[in-house]
C-alpha positions as CSV (number, residue, x, y, z in Angstrom):
1,M,-24.9,7.5,-7.0
2,Y,-22.5,10.3,-5.7
3,G,-22.9,13.8,-4.6
4,S,-26.0,15.6,-3.4
5,D,-28.0,19.1,-3.5
6,P,-25.5,21.9,-2.3
7,E,-28.8,22.7,-0.4
8,M,-29.2,19.9,1.4
9,G,-25.6,19.4,2.8
10,P,-24.2,15.8,2.8
11,S,-25.9,12.9,1.3
12,E,-26.2,9.7,3.0
13,E,-23.1,8.0,1.3
14,G,-21.0,10.7,2.3
15,F,-20.2,12.4,-0.8
16,F,-20.5,16.2,-1.4
17,N,-21.4,18.4,-4.1
18,T,-18.3,20.6,-4.6
19,D,-20.1,23.7,-4.0
20,S,-20.2,22.4,-0.3
21,F,-16.4,21.5,-0.2
22,N,-14.6,24.7,-1.3
23,E,-13.0,26.0,2.4
24,K,-9.5,25.4,1.4
25,S,-8.6,25.4,5.4
26,V,-11.1,22.5,5.9
27,R,-10.2,20.4,2.8
28,L,-6.2,20.5,3.6
29,G,-7.1,19.4,7.2
30,F,-9.2,16.5,5.8
31,I,-6.4,15.6,3.2
32,R,-3.4,15.7,6.0
33,K,-5.7,13.5,8.1
34,V,-6.3,11.1,5.9
35,Y,-2.9,10.9,4.7
36,G,-1.6,10.8,8.1
37,I,-3.5,7.7,9.2
38,L,-2.9,6.3,5.3
39,F,0.9,6.5,6.6
40,V,0.6,4.5,9.6
41,Q,-1.5,1.9,8.0
42,I,1.1,1.3,5.3
43,L,4.0,1.5,7.9
44,I,2.3,-1.3,9.8
45,T,1.4,-3.2,6.7
46,A,5.2,-3.1,5.9
47,L,6.5,-4.3,9.3
48,M,4.0,-7.1,8.7
49,I,5.3,-8.2,6.2
50,A,8.8,-7.9,7.2
51,L,8.3,-9.9,10.0
52,F,7.2,-12.7,7.7
53,L,10.1,-12.0,5.4
54,Y,12.8,-12.1,7.8
55,V,11.8,-13.6,11.1
56,E,11.6,-17.6,10.1
57,P,9.8,-18.5,13.3
58,I,6.5,-16.4,12.3
59,Q,6.6,-17.8,9.0
60,D,6.7,-21.6,9.8
61,Y,4.1,-20.9,12.5
62,S,1.3,-19.4,9.8
63,Q,2.5,-22.2,7.3
64,Q,1.8,-24.7,9.7
65,N,-1.6,-23.2,11.3
66,P,-3.6,-22.1,7.9
67,W,-6.6,-21.5,10.2
68,L,-5.0,-18.4,11.3
69,F,-5.2,-17.3,7.4
70,I,-9.1,-18.2,7.4
71,V,-9.6,-16.2,10.7
72,G,-7.9,-13.3,9.0
73,M,-9.8,-13.1,5.8
74,V,-12.9,-13.4,7.8
75,V,-11.9,-11.0,10.3
76,T,-10.7,-8.2,7.3
77,F,-13.9,-9.0,5.4
78,V,-16.4,-8.3,8.3
79,I,-14.7,-5.2,9.2
80,L,-14.5,-4.2,5.5
81,I,-18.0,-4.3,5.2
82,I,-18.9,-2.7,8.3
83,L,-16.8,0.3,7.5
84,A,-18.1,0.5,4.0
85,C,-22.0,0.1,4.8
86,C,-22.1,1.8,8.0
87,P,-21.8,5.6,8.0
88,N,-22.5,6.1,11.7
89,V,-19.9,3.8,12.5
90,R,-16.8,5.0,10.2
91,R,-17.6,8.5,11.8
92,S,-18.0,7.7,15.2
93,Y,-14.7,8.2,17.2
94,P,-12.6,5.9,18.5
95,S,-14.6,3.1,17.2
96,N,-13.5,4.1,13.7
97,L,-10.0,4.3,14.4
98,I,-10.0,0.9,16.4
99,L,-12.1,-0.9,13.9
100,L,-9.2,0.4,11.1
101,A,-6.5,-0.5,13.6
102,V,-7.8,-4.3,13.8
103,F,-8.5,-4.3,10.0
104,T,-4.8,-2.9,9.1
105,I,-3.1,-5.3,11.5
106,F,-4.9,-8.4,9.8
107,E,-4.5,-7.4,6.4
108,G,-0.9,-6.8,7.2
109,F,-0.9,-10.4,8.4
110,L,-2.4,-11.7,5.1
111,L,-0.2,-10.0,2.8
112,G,2.8,-10.8,5.4
113,A,1.4,-14.6,4.6
114,V,1.3,-14.0,1.0
115,S,4.7,-12.5,0.6
116,S,5.9,-15.4,2.5
117,H,5.5,-17.5,-0.7
118,Y,7.8,-15.4,-3.0
119,E,11.4,-14.8,-2.8
120,K,12.9,-11.7,-0.7
121,D,14.0,-9.5,-3.6
122,E,10.5,-10.1,-5.8
123,V,8.7,-8.6,-2.6
124,L,11.3,-5.9,-2.5
125,M,10.8,-5.2,-6.0
126,A,7.2,-5.2,-5.7
127,V,7.3,-2.5,-3.0
128,G,9.8,-0.4,-4.7
129,I,7.6,-0.3,-7.8
130,T,4.5,0.1,-6.0
131,A,5.9,2.9,-4.2
132,V,6.8,4.7,-7.1
133,V,3.8,4.0,-9.0
134,S,1.6,5.3,-6.2
135,L,3.5,8.6,-5.6
136,A,3.6,9.4,-9.5
137,L,-0.2,8.2,-9.6
138,T,-1.0,10.7,-6.7
139,I,0.9,13.4,-8.2
140,F,-1.0,13.1,-11.1
141,A,-4.4,13.2,-9.4
142,F,-3.4,16.3,-8.1
143,Q,-2.2,18.0,-11.4
144,T,-4.3,16.7,-13.9
145,K,-7.4,18.8,-15.2
146,W,-8.9,15.4,-16.1
147,D,-11.9,14.4,-13.8
148,F,-11.6,10.7,-12.7
149,T,-14.8,11.1,-10.2
150,M,-17.1,10.7,-13.2
151,F,-15.7,7.3,-14.1
152,G,-16.9,5.6,-10.6
153,G,-19.6,3.4,-12.7
154,L,-17.3,2.2,-15.5
155,L,-14.5,1.4,-12.9
156,F,-16.8,-0.8,-11.1
157,V,-17.9,-2.6,-14.4
158,F,-14.4,-3.3,-14.8
159,I,-13.6,-5.0,-11.5
160,I,-16.9,-7.4,-12.1
161,V,-14.9,-8.2,-15.2
162,L,-11.6,-8.6,-13.6
163,I,-13.3,-11.0,-10.8
164,C,-14.9,-13.2,-13.5
165,L,-11.6,-13.2,-15.5
166,G,-10.1,-14.3,-11.9
167,F,-12.1,-17.3,-11.8
168,L,-11.1,-18.2,-15.4
169,C,-7.7,-18.3,-14.3
170,L,-8.4,-20.4,-11.5
171,I,-10.2,-23.0,-13.8
172,I,-8.0,-22.7,-16.6
173,Q,-4.7,-22.6,-14.8
174,N,-2.5,-20.9,-17.6
175,R,0.4,-18.7,-16.9
176,Y,-0.1,-16.2,-20.1
177,L,-3.8,-15.6,-18.7
178,S,-2.7,-15.2,-15.1
179,L,-0.1,-12.7,-16.4
180,V,-2.8,-10.9,-18.1
181,Y,-4.9,-10.8,-15.1
182,A,-2.5,-9.5,-13.1
183,S,-1.6,-6.8,-15.5
184,L,-5.2,-5.8,-15.8
185,G,-5.6,-6.0,-12.3
186,A,-2.1,-3.5,-11.7
187,L,-3.9,-1.3,-14.2
188,L,-7.4,-1.2,-12.7
189,F,-6.1,-0.4,-9.3
190,S,-3.7,2.3,-10.5
191,A,-6.8,3.8,-12.1
192,Y,-8.7,3.6,-9.0
193,L,-6.2,5.4,-7.2
194,V,-6.6,8.3,-9.3
195,F,-10.3,8.2,-8.6
196,D,-10.0,8.0,-4.9
197,T,-7.7,10.7,-4.8
198,Q,-9.6,13.2,-6.6
199,L,-12.4,11.7,-4.4
200,M,-10.8,13.2,-1.5
201,L,-9.3,16.4,-3.0
202,G,-12.8,17.9,-4.1
203,G,-12.4,21.4,-5.6
204,K,-13.0,21.4,-9.2
205,H,-13.8,18.0,-9.3
206,K,-17.4,16.6,-9.7
207,Y,-17.9,14.5,-6.8
208,S,-15.9,14.4,-3.5
209,L,-15.9,13.1,-0.2
210,S,-17.3,14.5,3.0
211,P,-14.8,16.0,5.5
212,E,-16.1,13.9,7.9
213,E,-15.2,10.8,5.7
214,Y,-11.6,10.6,6.6
215,I,-11.5,6.8,7.5
216,F,-13.4,5.9,4.1
217,A,-11.2,8.1,2.4
218,A,-7.9,6.5,3.9
219,L,-9.5,2.7,3.7
220,N,-10.0,3.4,0.0
221,L,-6.5,4.5,-0.7
222,Y,-5.1,1.9,1.5
223,L,-6.8,-1.0,-0.3
224,D,-5.8,0.5,-3.5
225,I,-2.4,0.1,-2.8
226,I,-2.1,-3.0,-1.1
227,N,-4.1,-4.4,-4.5
228,L,-1.9,-2.7,-6.5
229,F,1.1,-4.2,-4.4
230,L,-0.3,-7.9,-5.1
231,Y,-1.3,-7.5,-8.9
232,I,2.5,-6.2,-9.1
233,L,3.9,-8.8,-7.1
234,S,1.9,-11.6,-9.0
235,I,3.4,-10.0,-12.3
236,I,6.8,-10.4,-11.0
237,G,6.4,-13.9,-9.7
238,L,5.0,-14.9,-12.9
239,A,7.7,-13.1,-14.9
240,R,10.5,-15.2,-12.9
241,D,8.9,-18.7,-13.7
């Protein structure tokens, strides 16, 4: 699924065989660009969550107008599909950055709306735990000799199982089952964070992203972190009930 013949260059999916991604300066520049974009995304998201937590008129308006939440979900889903499935779009500057910025703003709105249903200390605790876990997993991904890029298919199977378990939780409505679901979700996206980080690193790993795919790499890491945050927030909320 991933990778390509090193003599053929990048594949349509935007992945390189590691032999074509050996130039250290190119790789380091790619990594800096990805983390620069990711930092801006997280900053925007944090500001949006803070608005919903500490500005009551914004919180009240969003709760009184549920159509905003629906619009936000539709917009983020459509942009996600475009960025994930259209390589030419996500590699085309500046439209790729504009789409990513719009996606991040609407995603921040959705996260803010979700966070407003929790206590402030629960959200702050989830933010702190997510930050520590993300940093630790990133350092682990940089240092470990284990190659997680080979497990993409297995992780995809696990996410399908998690989705099925999520539907089961909606039907059964059991607190302990929901806690198991949230814990498995946090574990899965922790693994995805390591997987996507190593895809970005290239080098000794079997598969890696093309340097042209900085938008795709930043989007993957951002989604891993916000999903990890949501599952951790859910665990904290369920544990306090």
